[in-house]
NUZASE-354602 format. One record per residue (C-alpha): x, y, z. Coordinates in nm, 4 decimals, always signed. Each point is the difference from the previous one (the first is absolute). Example, Ala and Ser with C-alpha at 12.3 -4.5 7.8 and 13.67 -1.06 7.14 Angstrom:
+----------+----------+----------+
:        X :        Y :        Z :
+----------+----------+----------+
:  +1.2300 :  -0.4500 :  +0.7800 :
:  +0.1370 :  +0.3440 :  -0.0660 :
+----------+----------+----------+
//
This chain:
+----------+----------+----------+
:        X :        Y :        Z :
+----------+----------+----------+
:  +1.9124 :  +0.3364 :  -2.9277 :
:  -0.0464 :  -0.3567 :  +0.1293 :
:  -0.0692 :  -0.0329 :  +0.3726 :
:  +0.2376 :  -0.2305 :  +0.1889 :
:  -0.2148 :  -0.3123 :  +0.0681 :
:  +0.1523 :  -0.0357 :  +0.3407 :
:  -0.1317 :  +0.3418 :  +0.0906 :
:  -0.3581 :  -0.0946 :  -0.1025 :
:  -0.0171 :  -0.1967 :  +0.3287 :
:  -0.0026 :  +0.3240 :  +0.1917 :
:  -0.2956 :  +0.2178 :  +0.0936 :
:  -0.0575 :  +0.3062 :  +0.2151 :
:  -0.2445 :  +0.0000 :  +0.2774 :
:  -0.1364 :  +0.3029 :  +0.1940 :
:  -0.2051 :  -0.0576 :  +0.3188 :
:  -0.1818 :  +0.3166 :  +0.0998 :
:  -0.1088 :  -0.0086 :  +0.3617 :
:  -0.1684 :  +0.2377 :  +0.2525 :
:  +0.3279 :  +0.0741 :  +0.1705 :
:  +0.2751 :  -0.1049 :  -0.2457 :
:  +0.0642 :  -0.0744 :  -0.3687 :
:  +0.2370 :  -0.2832 :  -0.0889 :
:  +0.1666 :  -0.0497 :  -0.3299 :
:  +0.1803 :  -0.3197 :  -0.1023 :
:  +0.1758 :  -0.1593 :  -0.3021 :
:  -0.1158 :  -0.3551 :  +0.0059 :
:  +0.1412 :  -0.3229 :  -0.1536 :
:  -0.3102 :  -0.1684 :  -0.1348 :
:  +0.1691 :  -0.3351 :  +0.0037 :
:  +0.0670 :  -0.0123 :  +0.3725 :
:  -0.2001 :  +0.2854 :  +0.1456 :
:  +0.3079 :  +0.1623 :  +0.1409 :
:  +0.0049 :  +0.3754 :  +0.0390 :
:  +0.3383 :  +0.0936 :  -0.1585 :
:  -0.0167 :  +0.3701 :  +0.0884 :
:  -0.2396 :  +0.2067 :  +0.2137 :
:  -0.0931 :  +0.3450 :  +0.1088 :
:  -0.2754 :  +0.1507 :  +0.2144 :
:  -0.1304 :  +0.3416 :  +0.1074 :
:  -0.2712 :  +0.1288 :  +0.2314 :
:  -0.3523 :  +0.0755 :  -0.1130 :
:  -0.2912 :  +0.0845 :  +0.2408 :
:  -0.3442 :  +0.1435 :  -0.0042 :
:  +0.1164 :  +0.3357 :  -0.1295 :
:  +0.2071 :  -0.1402 :  -0.3008 :
:  -0.1033 :  +0.1147 :  -0.3495 :
:  -0.0289 :  -0.2399 :  -0.2951 :
:  +0.2200 :  +0.1787 :  -0.2598 :
:  +0.3188 :  +0.0475 :  +0.2108 :
:  -0.0272 :  -0.3349 :  +0.1628 :
:  -0.0274 :  -0.1894 :  -0.3300 :
:  +0.2734 :  +0.2256 :  -0.1517 :
:  +0.2269 :  -0.1085 :  +0.2810 :
:  -0.0893 :  -0.3652 :  -0.0305 :
:  +0.0854 :  +0.0215 :  -0.3628 :
:  +0.3280 :  +0.1800 :  +0.0725 :
:  +0.0918 :  -0.2569 :  +0.2637 :
:  -0.0614 :  -0.2750 :  -0.2542 :
:  +0.2189 :  +0.1598 :  -0.2589 :
:  +0.2723 :  +0.0469 :  +0.2569 :
:  -0.0101 :  -0.3737 :  +0.0947 :
:  +0.0235 :  -0.0890 :  -0.3711 :
:  +0.2816 :  +0.2448 :  -0.0759 :
:  +0.2090 :  -0.1345 :  +0.2879 :
:  -0.0101 :  -0.3409 :  -0.1754 :
:  +0.0751 :  +0.1410 :  -0.3522 :
:  -0.3611 :  -0.0625 :  -0.1062 :
:  -0.2642 :  +0.2106 :  -0.1676 :
:  -0.3893 :  -0.0154 :  +0.0400 :
:  -0.0225 :  -0.1731 :  -0.3329 :
:  +0.1965 :  -0.2901 :  +0.1406 :
:  -0.2808 :  -0.0954 :  +0.2351 :
:  -0.2565 :  -0.2774 :  -0.0636 :
:  -0.2520 :  +0.2287 :  +0.1688 :
:  -0.0795 :  +0.2502 :  +0.2788 :
:  -0.2807 :  -0.0137 :  +0.2506 :
:  -0.1485 :  +0.2309 :  +0.2601 :
:  -0.1879 :  -0.1376 :  +0.3019 :
:  -0.2207 :  +0.2583 :  +0.1647 :
:  -0.2810 :  +0.0084 :  +0.2458 :
:  -0.3503 :  +0.0142 :  -0.1659 :
:  -0.2744 :  +0.0046 :  -0.1118 :
:  +0.1751 :  +0.0152 :  -0.3396 :
:  -0.0261 :  -0.1431 :  -0.3505 :
:  +0.2819 :  -0.2146 :  -0.1360 :
:  -0.1639 :  +0.0324 :  -0.3426 :
:  +0.0103 :  +0.3831 :  -0.0166 :
:  +0.2901 :  +0.0484 :  +0.2318 :
:  -0.1898 :  +0.2546 :  +0.2036 :
:  -0.0124 :  +0.0170 :  +0.3865 :
:  -0.3614 :  +0.1078 :  +0.0778 :
:  +0.0678 :  +0.0852 :  +0.3639 :
:  +0.1733 :  -0.1500 :  +0.3000 :
:  -0.1039 :  +0.0770 :  +0.3632 :
:  +0.3667 :  +0.0111 :  +0.1239 :
:  +0.1147 :  +0.2296 :  -0.2721 :
:  -0.2841 :  +0.2521 :  -0.0061 :
:  +0.1538 :  +0.2267 :  -0.2717 :
:  +0.0021 :  -0.2898 :  -0.2427 :
:  -0.3303 :  +0.0237 :  -0.1985 :
:  -0.0417 :  -0.1069 :  -0.3589 :
:  +0.3747 :  -0.0120 :  -0.0463 :
:  +0.1387 :  -0.1410 :  -0.3380 :
:  +0.2734 :  -0.1729 :  +0.2072 :
:  +0.1207 :  -0.2365 :  -0.2671 :
:  +0.0362 :  +0.2831 :  -0.2547 :
:  +0.1823 :  +0.2205 :  +0.2451 :
:  +0.2447 :  -0.2704 :  +0.1039 :
:  +0.0492 :  -0.0961 :  -0.3674 :
:  +0.0969 :  +0.3558 :  -0.0853 :
:  +0.2368 :  +0.0271 :  +0.3033 :
:  +0.1650 :  -0.3394 :  -0.0653 :
:  +0.0174 :  +0.0287 :  -0.3831 :
:  -0.1791 :  -0.3307 :  -0.0804 :
:  -0.3485 :  -0.1489 :  +0.0461 :
:  -0.1005 :  -0.0822 :  +0.3540 :
:  -0.3100 :  -0.1992 :  +0.1170 :
:  -0.2194 :  +0.0666 :  +0.3056 :
:  -0.1303 :  -0.2519 :  +0.2415 :
:  -0.1375 :  -0.0045 :  +0.3442 :
:  +0.2803 :  -0.0134 :  +0.2627 :
:  -0.1379 :  -0.2850 :  +0.1947 :
:  -0.0611 :  -0.1983 :  -0.3234 :
:  +0.3704 :  +0.0671 :  -0.0807 :
:  +0.0960 :  -0.1414 :  +0.3387 :
:  -0.2222 :  -0.3001 :  -0.0615 :
:  +0.1747 :  -0.0600 :  -0.3348 :
:  +0.3366 :  +0.0320 :  +0.1661 :
:  -0.0697 :  -0.2409 :  +0.2789 :
:  -0.1762 :  -0.2476 :  -0.2283 :
:  +0.2800 :  -0.0001 :  -0.2642 :
:  +0.3016 :  +0.0142 :  +0.2261 :
:  -0.1048 :  -0.0017 :  +0.3687 :
:  -0.1977 :  -0.1734 :  +0.2711 :
:  -0.2966 :  -0.0780 :  -0.2177 :
:  +0.1959 :  -0.1419 :  -0.2986 :
:  -0.2227 :  -0.2159 :  -0.2107 :
:  -0.3112 :  +0.0183 :  +0.2097 :
:  -0.3149 :  -0.0790 :  -0.1961 :
:  -0.1953 :  +0.2820 :  +0.1843 :
:  +0.1965 :  +0.2539 :  +0.1935 :
:  -0.1340 :  +0.2950 :  +0.2067 :
:  +0.2491 :  +0.2604 :  +0.1075 :
:  -0.0466 :  +0.2774 :  +0.2516 :
:  +0.2292 :  +0.2922 :  +0.0282 :
:  +0.0105 :  +0.1527 :  +0.3552 :
:  +0.1386 :  +0.3486 :  +0.0139 :
:  -0.1313 :  +0.3441 :  -0.0148 :
:  -0.3109 :  -0.1603 :  -0.1434 :
:  -0.1077 :  -0.3555 :  -0.0610 :
:  +0.0089 :  -0.1252 :  -0.3544 :
:  -0.0818 :  -0.3253 :  -0.1623 :
:  +0.0823 :  -0.2025 :  -0.3061 :
:  -0.1412 :  -0.3265 :  -0.1351 :
:  +0.1705 :  -0.2379 :  -0.2413 :
:  -0.2095 :  -0.2794 :  -0.1398 :
:  +0.1487 :  -0.2653 :  -0.2331 :
:  +0.2904 :  +0.2236 :  -0.0795 :
:  -0.2055 :  +0.3105 :  -0.0814 :
:  -0.0793 :  +0.3090 :  +0.1985 :
:  -0.3580 :  +0.0464 :  +0.0916 :
:  -0.0711 :  +0.3592 :  -0.1109 :
:  -0.3672 :  +0.0096 :  -0.0705 :
:  -0.1667 :  +0.1967 :  -0.2954 :
:  +0.0759 :  +0.3331 :  +0.1645 :
:  +0.3428 :  -0.1071 :  +0.1364 :
:  -0.1058 :  +0.0390 :  +0.3588 :
:  -0.0068 :  -0.3636 :  +0.1176 :
:  +0.2065 :  -0.0948 :  +0.2990 :
:  -0.0531 :  +0.3149 :  +0.2099 :
:  -0.0019 :  -0.2163 :  +0.3204 :
:  +0.0810 :  +0.2970 :  +0.2248 :
:  -0.3440 :  +0.1359 :  -0.0768 :
:  -0.1921 :  -0.3128 :  +0.0944 :
:  -0.2317 :  +0.0961 :  +0.2914 :
:  +0.1093 :  -0.1900 :  +0.3095 :
:  -0.2071 :  +0.2007 :  +0.2418 :
:  -0.2935 :  +0.1892 :  -0.1612 :
:  -0.0146 :  +0.2616 :  +0.2777 :
:  +0.3721 :  +0.0190 :  +0.0444 :
:  +0.2384 :  +0.2913 :  -0.0330 :
:  -0.0055 :  +0.2230 :  -0.3018 :
:  +0.2292 :  -0.0854 :  -0.2787 :
:  +0.1969 :  +0.2385 :  -0.2419 :
:  -0.2052 :  -0.1415 :  -0.2852 :
:  -0.3118 :  +0.1629 :  +0.1514 :
:  -0.1670 :  -0.3114 :  +0.1283 :
:  +0.0042 :  -0.1512 :  +0.3572 :
:  +0.1254 :  -0.3143 :  +0.1530 :
:  +0.2405 :  -0.0966 :  -0.2858 :
:  +0.2781 :  -0.2378 :  +0.0710 :
:  +0.2433 :  +0.2913 :  -0.0644 :
:  -0.1563 :  +0.2078 :  +0.2690 :
:  +0.1053 :  -0.2471 :  +0.2661 :
:  +0.2926 :  -0.1869 :  -0.1445 :
:  +0.1825 :  +0.2842 :  -0.1897 :
:  +0.2573 :  +0.2150 :  +0.1719 :
:  -0.2475 :  +0.2788 :  +0.1055 :
:  -0.2522 :  -0.2630 :  +0.1263 :
:  +0.2536 :  -0.1605 :  +0.2242 :
:  +0.1268 :  +0.3317 :  +0.1283 :
:  -0.3596 :  +0.0980 :  +0.0810 :
:  -0.0601 :  -0.3305 :  +0.1803 :
:  +0.3174 :  +0.0582 :  +0.2006 :
:  -0.0988 :  +0.3582 :  +0.0795 :
:  -0.3414 :  -0.1070 :  +0.1263 :
:  +0.1671 :  -0.2172 :  +0.2548 :
:  +0.2206 :  +0.2840 :  +0.1168 :
:  +0.3067 :  -0.0481 :  -0.2194 :
:  +0.1580 :  +0.2681 :  -0.2352 :
:  +0.1534 :  -0.0626 :  -0.3383 :
:  +0.0002 :  +0.1426 :  -0.3503 :
:  -0.1903 :  -0.1531 :  -0.2890 :
:  +0.2822 :  -0.0957 :  -0.2401 :
:  +0.1161 :  -0.3549 :  -0.0439 :
:  +0.3245 :  +0.0991 :  +0.1729 :
:  -0.2022 :  +0.1074 :  +0.3052 :
:  -0.1856 :  -0.3327 :  +0.0054 :
:  +0.3370 :  -0.1662 :  +0.0316 :
:  +0.0438 :  +0.1961 :  +0.3190 :
:  -0.3368 :  -0.1349 :  +0.1257 :
:  +0.1139 :  -0.3513 :  -0.0937 :
:  +0.3198 :  +0.0452 :  +0.2013 :
:  -0.2069 :  +0.1180 :  +0.2954 :
:  -0.2278 :  -0.2989 :  -0.0399 :
:  +0.2980 :  -0.2399 :  +0.0120 :
:  +0.1273 :  +0.1801 :  +0.3073 :
:  -0.3302 :  -0.0697 :  +0.1791 :
:  -0.2028 :  +0.3130 :  -0.0716 :
:  -0.3576 :  -0.1393 :  +0.0338 :
:  -0.1627 :  +0.2895 :  -0.1905 :
:  +0.2413 :  -0.0471 :  -0.2937 :
:  -0.0545 :  -0.3716 :  +0.0007 :
:  -0.3791 :  +0.0496 :  +0.0156 :
:  +0.0077 :  +0.2399 :  -0.2978 :
:  +0.1878 :  -0.2538 :  -0.2114 :
:  -0.2213 :  -0.2887 :  +0.1077 :
:  -0.3064 :  +0.2046 :  -0.0898 :
:  +0.1437 :  +0.0605 :  -0.3483 :
:  +0.0663 :  -0.3717 :  -0.0206 :
:  -0.3656 :  -0.0783 :  +0.0812 :
:  -0.1113 :  +0.2370 :  -0.2766 :
:  +0.2401 :  -0.1743 :  -0.2391 :
:  -0.1332 :  -0.3286 :  +0.1111 :
:  -0.3548 :  +0.0906 :  -0.0896 :
:  +0.1128 :  +0.1042 :  -0.3420 :
:  +0.2184 :  -0.3056 :  -0.0579 :
:  -0.2733 :  -0.2392 :  +0.1094 :
:  -0.2429 :  +0.1680 :  -0.2378 :
:  +0.2511 :  -0.0264 :  -0.2828 :
:  +0.0684 :  -0.3637 :  +0.0876 :
:  -0.3794 :  -0.0768 :  -0.0396 :
:  -0.0238 :  +0.2132 :  -0.3182 :
:  +0.3053 :  -0.1087 :  -0.1896 :
:  +0.1345 :  -0.3161 :  +0.1562 :
:  +0.3672 :  +0.1157 :  -0.0339 :
:  +0.2873 :  -0.2219 :  +0.0712 :
:  +0.2110 :  +0.2883 :  +0.1131 :
:  -0.0614 :  +0.3327 :  +0.1827 :
:  +0.3145 :  +0.2091 :  +0.0071 :
:  +0.0500 :  +0.3096 :  +0.2330 :
:  +0.2671 :  +0.2565 :  -0.1057 :
:  +0.0834 :  +0.3572 :  +0.1122 :
:  +0.1552 :  +0.1446 :  +0.3086 :
:  -0.2891 :  -0.0755 :  +0.2300 :
:  +0.0208 :  -0.3741 :  -0.0747 :
:  +0.3216 :  +0.0063 :  +0.2033 :
:  -0.2406 :  -0.0193 :  +0.3039 :
:  -0.0769 :  -0.3674 :  -0.1133 :
:  +0.0159 :  -0.1367 :  +0.3522 :
:  -0.2971 :  +0.2222 :  +0.0938 :
:  -0.1916 :  -0.0132 :  -0.3255 :
:  +0.0194 :  -0.3611 :  -0.1160 :
:  -0.1491 :  -0.1696 :  +0.3103 :
:  -0.3075 :  +0.2186 :  -0.0403 :
:  -0.0344 :  -0.0758 :  -0.3714 :
:  +0.0374 :  -0.3735 :  +0.0557 :
:  -0.2684 :  +0.0106 :  +0.2691 :
:  -0.2350 :  +0.1797 :  -0.2258 :
:  +0.0692 :  -0.2576 :  -0.2780 :
:  -0.0739 :  -0.2754 :  +0.2499 :
:  -0.3328 :  +0.1577 :  +0.1239 :
:  -0.1243 :  +0.1933 :  -0.2995 :
:  +0.1041 :  -0.1991 :  -0.3174 :
:  -0.1266 :  -0.3188 :  -0.1228 :
:  +0.2192 :  -0.2966 :  +0.0986 :
:  +0.1316 :  -0.0929 :  -0.3443 :
:  +0.1290 :  +0.3472 :  -0.1074 :
:  +0.1226 :  +0.0621 :  +0.3466 :
:  +0.2089 :  -0.3197 :  -0.0044 :
:  +0.1308 :  +0.0677 :  -0.3496 :
:  +0.1190 :  +0.3560 :  +0.0356 :
:  +0.3568 :  +0.0697 :  +0.0803 :
:  +0.0464 :  +0.3327 :  +0.1872 :
:  +0.3423 :  +0.1328 :  -0.0926 :
:  +0.2272 :  +0.3054 :  +0.0410 :
:  +0.1351 :  +0.1375 :  -0.3251 :
:  +0.3646 :  -0.0739 :  -0.0745 :
:  +0.0729 :  +0.2797 :  -0.2370 :
:  -0.0195 :  +0.2713 :  +0.2723 :
:  -0.0233 :  +0.3554 :  -0.1304 :
:  +0.0987 :  -0.1190 :  -0.3439 :
:  -0.3264 :  -0.1874 :  -0.0665 :
:  -0.1718 :  +0.3041 :  -0.1562 :
:  +0.2842 :  +0.1084 :  -0.2309 :
:  +0.0797 :  -0.3582 :  -0.1059 :
:  -0.3752 :  -0.0618 :  -0.0851 :
:  -0.0194 :  +0.3409 :  -0.1821 :
:  +0.3027 :  -0.0985 :  -0.2074 :
:  -0.1700 :  -0.3291 :  -0.0885 :
:  -0.3247 :  +0.1741 :  -0.0948 :
:  +0.1696 :  +0.2535 :  -0.2103 :
:  +0.1967 :  -0.2629 :  -0.1988 :
:  -0.2914 :  -0.2376 :  -0.0371 :
:  -0.2396 :  +0.2806 :  -0.1050 :
:  +0.2498 :  +0.1332 :  -0.2565 :
:  +0.0349 :  -0.3544 :  -0.1376 :
:  -0.3698 :  -0.0493 :  -0.0230 :
:  -0.0432 :  +0.3383 :  -0.1784 :
:  +0.2776 :  -0.0773 :  -0.2444 :
:  -0.1661 :  -0.3226 :  -0.0756 :
:  -0.3321 :  +0.1669 :  -0.0698 :
:  +0.1527 :  +0.2596 :  -0.2288 :
:  +0.1730 :  -0.2691 :  -0.2006 :
:  -0.3145 :  -0.2099 :  -0.0294 :
:  -0.1701 :  +0.3098 :  -0.1400 :
:  +0.2724 :  +0.0780 :  -0.2353 :
:  -0.0101 :  -0.3630 :  -0.1266 :
:  -0.3780 :  +0.0078 :  -0.0425 :
:  +0.0300 :  +0.3157 :  -0.2014 :
:  +0.2407 :  -0.1675 :  -0.2587 :
:  -0.1895 :  -0.3218 :  -0.0024 :
:  +0.2713 :  -0.2304 :  +0.1517 :
:  +0.0056 :  -0.1876 :  +0.3321 :
:  +0.1615 :  +0.1712 :  +0.2983 :
:  +0.3255 :  -0.1075 :  +0.1290 :
:  +0.0395 :  -0.1258 :  +0.3570 :
:  +0.1268 :  +0.2750 :  +0.2237 :
:  +0.1965 :  -0.0505 :  +0.3270 :
:  -0.1947 :  +0.0944 :  +0.3106 :
:  +0.1414 :  +0.0329 :  +0.3484 :
:  -0.1905 :  -0.2904 :  +0.1805 :
:  -0.1510 :  +0.0493 :  +0.3475 :
:  +0.0900 :  -0.3550 :  +0.0796 :
+----------+----------+----------+
//
């Protein structure tokens, strides 16, 4: 059976977060999410039923359009790490403590009925914003996701920086205060411990405020800050200063032309960005500080699922090309060119 070539421009993306999972059917030509679904996760969620539901939601989106899993150009899962995109295994993740040594790509593939590829969730968001969003075409892009935790993704010259163990880009676990508050990862003073949802809630509580630790509760703190609550404003500005230390260090290290902030907490831009810009002015070398553009993501909550869809299709194209080269080598003839989904 021949696949309709028009359908080969569609890919499925799943964005697994600490509070919600988002599923989307993505047009790889435009980055548009043609159909979407989401459901809650949380610290107590288990891997098997969560990925089974993600696969079921994906199949439902396809069936509603008269499509089957085989019509897709690819499928990708973005998840918090550390993880290995090569093996498809999530080693562990601080914000989903029951997820340890989970063969996530395999489980989603079984639930969906076609191969799926795993990638770090912030890397997926970086791919999405680089390909279709605020950082489109940047030579060096650094993305920070601000939500339950703080994630990071780095795109250099059109390629993700993964590192030999697949753990590059964990910006949220850069130490910004060596003796700072404890982090869910087990260390202290990480960026996430101050600029993630729980960190901001703790800062607010220390100044006499009261709020929960979910990204939705941080929106409440943001609303209070805008209404003149000095404790709420102070908590957000403290998070901004921690982000500024990290961004200034990244500017000196990588010389990026774009730093993109996404996630619900980035809605507090008016409190965060002035602190980040001040840190760039005082802590970074003049040349990288002058070059870097500090940007809000434009894809919103879709950045992760769009990037996961891009990753899934690109990885499948690369794997197909590798297999065909191997087949050609075995029969002693040159390999044919194989279409890949470009990241540009």
